[in-house]
C-alpha positions in Angstrom: 0.0 0.0 0.0 1.5 3.3 -1.1 1.5 6.3 1.2 -1.1 9.0 0.6 -0.4 12.7 0.1 -1.5 13.3 3.7 0.9 10.7 5.0 3.8 12.3 3.0 2.8 15.8 4.3 2.7 14.5 7.9 6.1 12.9 7.5 7.6 16.1 6.1 6.0 18.1 8.9 7.5 15.8 11.6 10.9 16.0 9.8 10.7 19.8 9.9 9.6 19.8 13.6 12.5 17.5 14.4 15.0 19.7 12.5 13.8 22.8 14.3 14.2 20.9 17.6 17.7 19.9 16.7 18.7 23.4 15.7 17.4 24.7 19.0 19.3 22.0 20.9 22.6 22.9 19.1 22.0 26.6 19.6 21.6 27.7 16.0 18.0 28.6 16.6 16.4 30.3 19.7 12.7 30.1 20.3 11.4 33.6 20.9 9.9 33.8 24.4 7.6 36.9 24.7 7.2 38.7 27.9 5.3 38.2 30.1 6.0 34.5 30.0 2.4 33.7 30.7 1.2 35.5 27.5 -0.8 33.3 25.2 1.2 31.6 22.5 -0.7 31.5 19.2 2.3 31.0 16.9 6.0 30.2 17.2 9.0 32.3 16.0 12.6 31.1 16.0 15.5 33.4 15.6 18.9 32.5 14.3 21.7 32.7 16.9 23.1 35.7 15.1 19.8 37.6 15.1 19.2 36.8 18.7 22.6 38.0 19.7 22.1 41.3 17.8 18.8 41.9 19.6 20.2 41.0 23.1 23.7 42.5 22.7 24.5 44.1 26.1 27.5 46.0 24.8 25.6 48.5 22.6 24.7 52.0 23.5 21.4 52.9 25.3 19.7 54.3 22.1 20.5 51.2 20.0 19.6 48.9 22.9 16.1 50.6 23.2 15.7 50.2 19.4 16.4 46.5 19.5 14.2 46.0 22.5 11.4 47.5 20.4 12.3 45.1 17.6 12.1 42.2 20.0 8.6 43.4 21.2 7.5 43.7 17.6 8.7 40.1 16.8 6.9 38.9 20.0 3.6 40.2 18.4 3.9 37.3 15.9 3.7 34.9 18.8 1.0 36.5 20.9 -1.2 38.7 18.7 -4.6 37.3 17.8 -4.4 38.9 14.4 -1.7 39.9 12.0 -2.0 42.3 9.1 0.0 43.0 5.9 1.4 46.1 7.6 3.2 43.6 10.0 4.4 40.9 7.6 4.7 40.6 3.8 5.7 38.0 1.2 8.5 39.4 -0.9 8.8 39.0 -4.7 9.1 36.6 -6.3 6.8 34.5 -4.2 8.6 31.4 -5.3 11.5 32.4 -3.1 9.2 32.1 -0.1 11.0 35.0 1.7 8.8 37.0 4.1 9.6 40.3 5.9 8.4 41.3 9.3 8.3 45.1 9.6 9.3 46.9 12.7 8.5 50.5 11.7 8.6 52.4 15.0 10.8 54.2 15.9 13.0 55.3 13.0 14.9 53.9 11.4 12.6 51.0 10.7 14.0 47.4 10.6 13.1 44.6 8.3 13.5 41.0 9.6 13.6 38.4 6.9 12.6 34.8 7.2 10.5 31.8 6.1 7.6 29.7 7.3 8.8 26.2 8.3 5.2 25.2 8.8 1.9 26.9 9.5 2.4 29.4 12.4 6.1 28.6 12.7 8.3 31.4 11.4 12.1 31.2 11.1 13.7 34.7 11.4 17.0 34.5 9.6 18.4 38.0 9.3 17.6 41.7 9.5 18.5 45.0 8.0 17.8 48.7 8.7 15.3 49.9 6.1 17.4 52.9 4.9 20.2 50.5 4.0 17.9 48.5 1.7 17.3 51.6 -0.5 14.7 51.3 -3.2 12.5 48.2 -3.2 14.0 45.3 -5.2 17.4 47.1 -5.3 20.7 45.2 -5.1 20.6 45.6 -1.4 17.1 44.0 -1.2 18.4 41.2 -3.4 21.4 40.7 -1.2 19.2 40.6 2.0 16.9 38.0 0.5 19.9 35.9 -0.8 21.4 36.0 2.6 18.1 34.8 4.1 18.0 31.9 1.6 21.6 31.0 2.4 20.9 30.9 6.1 17.8 28.7 5.6 19.8 26.3 3.5 22.5 26.0 6.1 19.9 25.3 8.8 17.4 23.1 6.9 18.7 21.7 3.6 17.3 19.7 1.9 14.0 20.7 3.6 12.2 23.6 1.9 10.1 26.4 3.5 6.3 26.4 3.1 5.5 27.9 -0.3 2.2 29.7 0.0 1.0 33.1 -1.3 -2.2 33.1 0.8 -1.4 34.2 4.3 -4.4 32.5 5.9 -2.8 29.1 5.0 0.3 30.1 7.0 -0.8 32.4 9.7 -3.6 31.8 12.2 -5.4 35.1 12.6 -4.2 36.6 9.3 -6.5 39.5 8.3 -8.0 38.9 4.8 -5.9 41.2 2.7 -3.0 41.1 0.2 0.3 40.0 1.9 2.7 40.4 -0.9 4.3 43.2 -2.8 
């Protein structure tokens, strides 16, 4: 008896879950723990070790430290917010690359966090960039940031692929019914 499509999907999902667990165990991924710790968890976000270290770097100045504390709070919204809108997260072009950006727009300068959906409600945040550095949308700088995200994904999960969906409701519980791609 050959496996059904559902059986294959469940096997791939469990492989992805195991891979995420392994990357957390070896320290290459850190599960974002929003504050307060008893806040409801609707989704999961995992940060690469490098991204986590940037956010939590104790050696930076007070202004930068406050900016990255705001970034961490914005990322925590992914985990705890009942709804998410396209102002918060967008699928970048081309959609076949599966690269999403989380937008932290307050205060200036805004920050973009790039990443992928490993599974429904499970986001892997790979890298970030200050919005002014990215220049015009789809510039060489944008292309480099997306290529870096893909390279990080491949180092963490190859041969597994991120979820390829253009409809946010298939990836995000509580996605507001609007267009999530540029």
